[in-house]
C-alpha positions, 0 to 999 in steps of 0.5 A: 216332250211328255210335259209339253204334250200335257201342256197342249192338251191341258191349255191349248191357248197358252200355245197360241199365247206364248208363241207371240213376243211377250211385252214384258215379264209382269203381263206374263206374271199377271196372266199366269197367275190369273189362269192359274187360279182359275184352273185352281177353283175349276178343277179338284183339290188333289190335282191343284198342285199338279197343275201349278206346277205344271204352270210353274214350269212351263212359265219358267221354261217360257221366260228363258226363252225370250231374251229381252225379258226382264224381271218385274220391279214395284211399282213407285207411287210418286205421292206417297211419303210427300207432303201433297200426299199428307195434305190430300190424306187430311184433307179426305179424313176432315172432309166434313169437319172445318175450323175458323182457321180455313177461313181466317186464311181468307181474311185480308190483313186491310181494306181501302178507304170506303169512299175510294173506287177500289173499295167495291172492287175488292169487297166483291172479289173477297165475297166470290172468293169465299162462295167458291171456297166453301159450301154453304154449310160450311159458311153457316157452321163459320157463322156459329163459331163467330157467334153471329146470326144467320142473314135474312136471305140465307144464301151463300152470298149473303152469308158470306157478306155476314162474315166480312162484314160483321166480323171482319169489320169491312164496311157494309157495301149497301150502307155506303151506296145508300150514303152516297144517294143521301149526300147526292139527291135533294128531297123535300119533307114536311114536319108536323109540330103543334103550337109548343113545339113550333115555338121552341124550335124556332126559337126567341123571336125566331132566331134559332131557324136561320141557326138551324138552317146553317146546322144541317145546310137546308132551307129550312121554313114555318107552315102556318097551315098545317103547323109544319117545319118544311124542309128541302135539301140531301136527303142525308141532311133530312135524315140528321134533321129528323133525328134532331127534331125528334130528339128535340120533340122528346126533350121539352120540359113543362112546368105548371104553375098556380095564379094569385087567387086574385090574378089573371093574366091575358092571352096577348101579355101571355104571347108577349111574356113568351117572346121575352123569356123564350118558354112556350106559355099558356093557360091551361084554365082555372088559373093554372099556367103552363110553361114549356121550355128547353131541356136544361133551359131552367133560365127561361122557365124562371123568367116566364114565372117571374113575368107571368107573376108580374103581370097577374099582380100589376094590373090596376095599379097607376102611379098619381101624377103631378103636372109642374108649369112655370108661370111667365112675367104676365101670367100670376097663377098656375091655373092662368099659365096653363090656359096661356100655354100650348102643348102637344104630343110627340113621338117618342121611341123606347126600347125598354123592356117595359115596353114589353110587357104591355100590348103593342102600342106608340109612345108619346110625350107631352111637351110645350109648343115653343123653344127651350127658354132662353134664360136659365131656369133658376131666374124663372124659379124652377121647381123652388119658386114659382112653379105650380103643381096640379094634379089631373083635375087642375087642382093645386097641389102643394108637393111638400105638404103632400110628401110630409103627409104621406111621410108621416102615415107610412112612418108616424112621424114626418121627421122619420130617419129611415124615411128617404125621398128619391128622384129618378129622371126620365121621361113620362110617355103615354100609349095610344091604343093603335097597334101599328106604328105611327106618328100620328098622337091620339089627340091630334093638333095643338091644345091647351094642357087642362084639354090635355089633362081631361083626355089623361083624367077620362081615357085612363091612358095607359103610361110608362116612365123611361129612366134615362140620364140627364145630358149633363151628366153625361161626361161626368167623372164618377168619384167612386164606384162598385158593383151590386147583385141586387134582388127586389121583391114587392108584396101583392098589392092590398091597398090604394088611396087617392095620391099614392099606390103603397106597396112593402119591398123586400130588398137584397144586394150582395156588395164586397166590401172594397173592389180597388181593381175596377175603380180604374177598370170601369169606365163609361160605356155606350149605352147601347152595349149591354155586353158590357156589364157582363164582362163587369160582372165576370171581372167582379166575381173572378176578383171576389174569388181571388181577393177574398183571402186577402181581405175583400170579403162580399157582404149581404144585405137586407132590407125591408120596408113600404114605398110608393112612387109619384110623378112629376109630369113637365111639359116644359122641360126635357126631362120628367122626375118620379119621386119615390118614397121608401121607409126601410130598416136593416134585417139580420141575417138570422131573421131572413127568409129560409130560401133567401139565407139559402140564395145568399150561401149559394151566391157566395160559394158560386163567386168564391168557389174554384169550380168554373163549371159551376152555374150561378143559383136562381133567386126564388120566385116568392118569399114569405117574411113577417106573415107578409108573401112577396114575389120577385120584381127584378134581379140585376147586376148593378154598377153603381156611381156618384157623379159629382154634379157639373156646376152644381148649384149649391155648395152642400149639393149631394153626388148624384147616384148613377146606376147602369142596371143589367136584368139577370134574365133578359140582359136588358139595360136601363140607366138611372140617375137619383138624387136622395133628400134624407130629411124632407123635413129640414127646410136646408134639404128640401131646397138643396134638393129641389135645386139640384133637381132644377139643374139636372132636369133643365137642357144643358146650354150646348143642346138647347135649339136655336131660337126664332132669330137663329142664335142659340139659347 
């Protein structure tokens, strides 16, 4: 009783608290312990044990009085010992540390096609995922781990984009949008050029401008003022074209070339040389020439140099001309024949490369105004009997005597065995001063030949000999033929005479000793097909490469000597003749110029070598031999054949030599027919030579024009 009385006095509020039903023993335990602790701290130390004991007894007795109370059970922690709790503990301990594995979990195994609409959707979703999952500092740490630079805009979006594009190799969305704009938007742009850049980018005769437009699918045009290239097309096309033009400008190469001391080239000639060679040629002053060409196009520069040297050294060189006239029965003298004949200048078209080296002009040939004679030229005397030769002054000239005197002055003997007279057939044409295309001749009307000769002698009309094949040989069958690679060098002109212009010559040829496979393969080709020779030359080099070990050898040869020319104008015949006098001797290989020896060895290695990508060596432009400087006149591939003359005038007639000459640099082709006289001092040899010239220069009966009665001559 005393205990309960003491509890009521000491803890009056416990009576009220314990008089209510308790929800659980745990609450009683917590409340009792709490109050007990308060009392212990609030009372003296000596009484703490008594109070604690009283509280314990009170609580225990109170618990016994509540039948529904249960003993307290420890609460279970649902997260303790689970994977989730372990993960949360790991995050809590490493909340400030990130690894590449954390971000690599978000890396997709692949991405859609950049051209598909789904790509942009997945791209943006991936960036948003990274932005939500990591802070800016964490994303920057990832950049450092990837060894990537911070983007210009250092926000979360741009940092995540840098990781996706530069580390995960997703195509840039910005770039894709720009490309889409580039290939849908049409723009115009102008690219400034200088003179040489515009010439080279246009190409030879402007042919490359069309290919440039086709290549980039854009409209391309050249503007003269200011000099620029105007382009219209898609933005992406212009970007590609801009890079192409920049690379093209950076790749232009140039060479400086000094003209010979006595040489000069007119600006118009330089423009023509540029068009022919494909390299831009300009005069820099004091005889210095600059040649600009495309990167790697060394052959164009080489060809331009050759043409410049040719133009600088061939000025004021004229080949003497003789006129042949066939007298009629009523006319006994040549001068009377000339006065009774009627002549005119007829338009003549030529597409040979020699015309390109000259000023733009119209060409005309002098011929008789009448039908071709209806009698044979043999009966009329032709070149052998009554025919007369007259110079431009109207003076009669003995052709054979003039040639013999010249041979004697060249070789010291009129019967020199090394001297050869060669007749080449073609047309001697004269140029007018007009640069416009016209068929109006410089001399109008029908004139007597003396009037024309005075015009030729006084006006110094520009003339050109155009080689061509006589009609009689169009269907002739070749007896034998082979291919030749030929270089011809001429010395710089040093002397002139009234009748002849003499020059020194050095000729190099590379020929196969035997070439049987081509004998049946090479036939007549169309006169306008210049690619046939290139094909034959490739066959030749291939055959030589294949057959060198089987006994077919490439034999180089070299000749040196002197030569000069004389033109025979025959207005009463369909063809004219150029006579060449040459006196040459074979030179041993050890005596050749060093540059020529190196070229010969390199060419043979090129033709017989196994390398398919080998490049043919360039011929030396100049050679020094015997104290004389030679310049390259021509570099060509020649198909040479010996054709039997149909209906030859005499049994001792020699075959005609026909050459199809393909220029190695300009790819222009010329056909030449030649007859040779090896002994001009022999009457028999000279007569046979003139008879053959008579035969080939006469018109073919099948091609004669009708006479006045309507019959064919």
